[in-house]
N, C-alpha and C positions, 0 to 999 in steps of 0.2 A: 811910753809905757806900751802902746800898742805895737811898736817896733820890737820891744823885748819880748812880748808874748808871741808874735809871729816867728822870731828868731828861735824861741824856745820849742815852738811847734815843729819847726823845720829841722831842729836837731833831733828831736825825739822821733820823728818820722824817718829819718835818715839812718837811724840805728836799726840793725836787723834783729829780728826775733828768731830764736831757734827753738823748735819744739820737738826736735828728733827727726828720724826719718819717716817720711811718708811715702807709701807705696799706693800707686793707683792702679787698678786692674779692671779689665773689661769684665762685665757681668758674665759672659759665657766662658771665662777661664776657670778652670778648676782650682778650687782653693780649700785646702784642710787645715781648718782652724785647730783641729785637735793635734795635728802634727806639729804646728807651730808652738802650741801650748807645751807639749811634750819636750820639743827642743829646748825651749826657755827653762823647763823644769831640770833638764839635764845640764844646762848651762849654769843654773843656781847651785845644783849639787856639786859641780866641779869647783865653783868659787868657795862654797862653804868647806870642801875638802882641802883646797889650798889654805884657807884661813885657819883650819885646825891644825894643819901641818906647821904653819908659821908659828903657832902657839905652843907647839910640842917642845918641851925642855929636854935637851939631851946632855948629859954630863959624862966626861971621860973619867972623872974620879969623884968620889962622894966626899961632901965636906966633913969635917972633924966632928966627931960626937954622934955619928949615925949608928943606929941600933938595927941588927937583923931580926925580923919579925917573920917566923915561918908560917903563920896561918893568917888568913884564908890561903894565900899562896906566898911564896918566897919574895919578900920586899923589905926595904930599908926605910925607917922612921928616922927623919932629920929635922927635929925642931919644928914639927907642924907641917913638913913636906914629906912627900913619900916618892920613893924611886923603886922602880923594878929593874933588875938586871936583865940585859939583853946581849947575848953573844953576838959579836960582829967582826969578821976578819981576824979571828983568833984572840980577839979582845973582848973585854966585857964592858959594855957602856950601860949607863943608867938613864932610864926614861922616866919623867914625871908622871905620876898616876894620881887620880883622886884617892882619898882615904880609903883603902880596902876595907877597913872595920866598918865604915859607914854604908858601904853598899849592901843591898839585900843579897843573902846568901841563897843559893839554890837549895831547894827542900828535897831531901831524899825520900821519895814516896816508898812505903812498904809494898812488897810485892805479894 
């Protein structure tokens, strides 16, 4: 029993633990924590933009049964999905958009 416990402790201590990168600096070196924070925020924004781009659905042609809706802007309604035309290289592609009628419309203020 004691041999098994010793063996288990040896195996567990031989496994390395990883907590990410650790940077050690001298106290007299300049360090701008705000610049690091801003860089991390930019990297996060970039990752979010990539994620949004991957979720973007682009169709070369619309499915059957789509209806053109001219308001609030020209788009097509296709059985609960909505697509907006987008000209690209002399063709028209269709990009998925959220329901335009559910979006708040800009209010025209009287002058």
